[in-house]
DRENSEDO-747957 format. One line per field, with one value per residue (C-alpha): x, y, z. Coordinates in steps of 0.5 Angstrom, whole numbers, padded with zeros to 4 digits. Example, Ala and Ser with C-alpha at 12.3 -4.5 7.8 and 13.67 -1.06 7.14 Angstrom:
# DRENSEDO-747957
c1: c(0025,0027)
c2: c(-0009,-0002)
c3: c(0016,0014)
//
This chain:
# DRENSEDO-747957
c1: c(0000,0003,0004,-0002,-0007,-0004,-0006,-0013,-0014,-0012,-0016,-0022,-0021,-0018,-0024,-0029,-0026,-0026,-0033,-0036,-0032,-0035,-0042,-0042,-0039,-0045,-0047,-0042,-0044,-0042,-0043,-0051,-0050,-0044,-0048,-0054,-0049,-0046,-0053,-0056,-0050,-0052,-0059,-0060,-0056,-0060,-0067,-0071,-0078,-0083,-0086,-0079,-0077,-0084,-0082,-0075,-0077,-0081,-0075,-0071,-0076,-0076,-0069,-0069,-0074,-0069,-0063,-0066,-0068,-0060,-0058,-0062,-0060,-0053,-0053,-0056,-0051,-0045,-0048,-0049,-0041,-0038,-0038,-0034,-0030,-0028,-0027,-0022,-0018,-0017,-0015,-0010,-0007,-0006,-0003,-0008,-0011,-0018,-0023,-0027,-0034,-0031,-0028,-0035,-0039,-0034,-0034,-0042,-0042,-0038,-0042,-0048,-0045,-0043,-0050,-0053,-0048,-0049,-0057,-0057,-0053,-0057,-0063,-0060,-0058,-0065,-0067,-0062,-0064,-0071,-0068,-0065,-0072,-0074,-0068,-0067,-0061,-0058,-0059,-0056,-0050,-0049,-0049,-0044,-0039,-0041,-0035,-0038,-0036,-0038,-0036,-0039,-0033,-0033,-0038,-0043,-0043,-0045,-0052,-0052,-0047,-0052,-0051,-0045,-0040,-0037,-0033,-0038,-0037,-0032,-0037,-0043,-0039,-0037,-0044,-0046,-0041,-0043,-0050,-0049,-0045,-0047,-0049,-0043,-0038,-0040,-0039,-0033,-0030,-0034,-0029,-0024,-0029,-0030,-0023,-0021,-0027,-0025,-0018,-0021,-0024,-0018,-0015,-0020,-0021,-0013,-0014,-0014,-0021,-0024,-0023,-0028,-0033,-0033,-0033,-0040,-0043,-0041,-0043,-0050,-0050,-0047,-0053,-0058,-0056,-0056,-0063,-0066,-0069,-0065,-0070,-0070,-0062,-0061,-0066,-0062,-0055,-0053,-0056,-0053,-0046,-0047,-0048,-0041,-0038,-0037,-0042,-0036,-0035,-0043,-0044,-0038,-0041,-0048,-0046,-0042,-0047,-0052,-0048,-0047,-0054,-0055,-0050,-0054,-0061,-0062,-0058,-0062,-0060,-0064,-0071,-0071,-0067,-0073,-0078,-0075,-0075,-0082,-0084,-0081,-0085)
c2: c(0000,0007,0012,0017,0011,0010,0017,0017,0010,0014,0020,0016,0011,0016,0022,0016,0014,0021,0023,0017,0019,0026,0024,0019,0024,0027,0019,0018,0015,0019,0019,0021,0023,0028,0030,0032,0036,0040,0041,0043,0048,0052,0052,0053,0060,0062,0062,0059,0060,0054,0057,0057,0050,0047,0050,0048,0041,0041,0043,0037,0032,0034,0034,0027,0024,0027,0024,0017,0018,0020,0014,0009,0012,0012,0005,0004,0007,0004,-0003,-0002,0000,-0005,-0011,-0006,-0003,-0011,-0012,-0006,-0008,-0015,-0012,-0007,-0013,-0017,-0010,-0011,-0005,-0003,-0004,0003,0000,-0001,0006,0009,0005,0007,0014,0014,0012,0017,0023,0020,0020,0027,0029,0026,0029,0036,0035,0033,0039,0044,0041,0041,0049,0050,0047,0051,0058,0056,0055,0062,0065,0062,0065,0072,0076,0076,0068,0067,0071,0067,0061,0064,0064,0057,0052,0045,0043,0039,0044,0051,0056,0062,0066,0061,0062,0069,0069,0077,0076,0073,0077,0080,0074,0073,0077,0082,0084,0090,0092,0093,0097,0101,0102,0103,0109,0112,0112,0115,0120,0128,0130,0136,0131,0126,0131,0133,0125,0122,0122,0119,0114,0112,0112,0107,0103,0102,0100,0095,0092,0091,0088,0083,0081,0081,0085,0092,0095,0101,0106,0111,0106,0103,0110,0111,0104,0105,0112,0109,0104,0109,0114,0108,0107,0114,0115,0109,0110,0107,0101,0100,0100,0095,0090,0092,0093,0086,0086,0092,0090,0084,0089,0092,0086,0087,0083,0078,0076,0075,0070,0066,0068,0066,0059,0058,0060,0055,0049,0051,0052,0045,0042,0043,0045,0039,0034,0028,0028,0035,0032,0028,0034,0038,0033,0032,0040,0041,0036,0039,0046)
c3: c(0000,-0002,0003,0000,0000,0008,0009,0006,0010,0017,0015,0014,0020,0025,0023,0024,0031,0033,0031,0034,0041,0040,0039,0045,0050,0052,0054,0058,0065,0071,0078,0079,0086,0084,0078,0083,0088,0082,0079,0086,0088,0082,0082,0090,0089,0083,0087,0082,0083,0083,0076,0073,0076,0073,0066,0067,0068,0062,0058,0061,0059,0052,0052,0055,0049,0044,0047,0047,0040,0039,0042,0038,0032,0034,0035,0029,0025,0029,0028,0021,0020,0025,0019,0015,0020,0022,0014,0014,0020,0017,0010,0014,0018,0012,0008,0003,-0002,0000,-0005,-0007,-0004,0003,0003,0000,0006,0011,0009,0008,0015,0017,0014,0018,0024,0023,0021,0027,0032,0028,0029,0036,0038,0034,0038,0045,0043,0041,0048,0051,0048,0051,0058,0057,0056,0063,0067,0068,0066,0073,0074,0067,0069,0075,0070,0066,0072,0075,0076,0077,0084,0090,0095,0093,0091,0095,0091,0091,0098,0098,0095,0095,0089,0084,0078,0080,0078,0072,0066,0065,0073,0071,0065,0070,0075,0070,0068,0075,0076,0069,0071,0078,0075,0075,0068,0069,0071,0066,0060,0062,0063,0057,0052,0057,0059,0052,0050,0056,0055,0048,0050,0055,0049,0045,0050,0051,0044,0043,0036,0034,0034,0030,0036,0033,0031,0038,0042,0038,0040,0047,0048,0046,0051,0056,0055,0055,0062,0064,0062,0066,0073,0079,0079,0071,0071,0077,0072,0066,0068,0067,0060,0058,0060,0055,0050,0051,0048,0040,0036,0034,0041,0042,0038,0041,0048,0046,0044,0050,0054,0051,0051,0059,0060,0056,0060,0067,0065,0060,0064,0065,0073,0073,0072,0079,0082,0081,0082,0089,0090,0088,0092,0098,0097)
//
């Protein structure tokens, strides 16, 4: 077998193996008690209402049904491809050329695995988005900041910090200062504040930003914050802090958030956890 053909075979077999592992990862068995504790450490500190718990329970049950369908389809694809993989192994062991029909069959199975994985992830992200509509912005900020733990880390032992955790906390504090600043002082310092905020964004994104464009965008957000009443500002400051991030970062942040939301709130273990908590009310 020549080197080019070997490379092709390795690419097909290796990619298929990685795809199978990537698809199967969400299905790995974990300690149920430990998983329950990680979930409880999060949900106990975001103060879910009864209605929120009921709505989350509905979404988790939807996710459970989709996961069962995914598992069944995954088993069908891997079961169908097993004979072809065994045949490939035998031919490679004997250093024989691989027939085209065999590489086509394996390539077809590989594509089906990719498509199945992508469809499943898309469905989970869609359900994750539904979950974000159930939680309020401060709860979502806490979810962003949460690090899965058995023993709660310091911030989780201080409920008053809900909504004040995570990477956006610096932006929230900046908005608080801007909101409370007297008009004359704000007008005097506005240019410097905008330049400083633009510089922080450049450092955050690790790439050059259009300072003029960013200053105009930030000025609108700052003016919006100043126009709000104290009560309105308290409710919206977390959302405004997220708006400060450039658009290209929001896409990445949103996808990361949805994956984290799905990780906890669409976990099969959240179903018995929520059911038990609801029964104790």
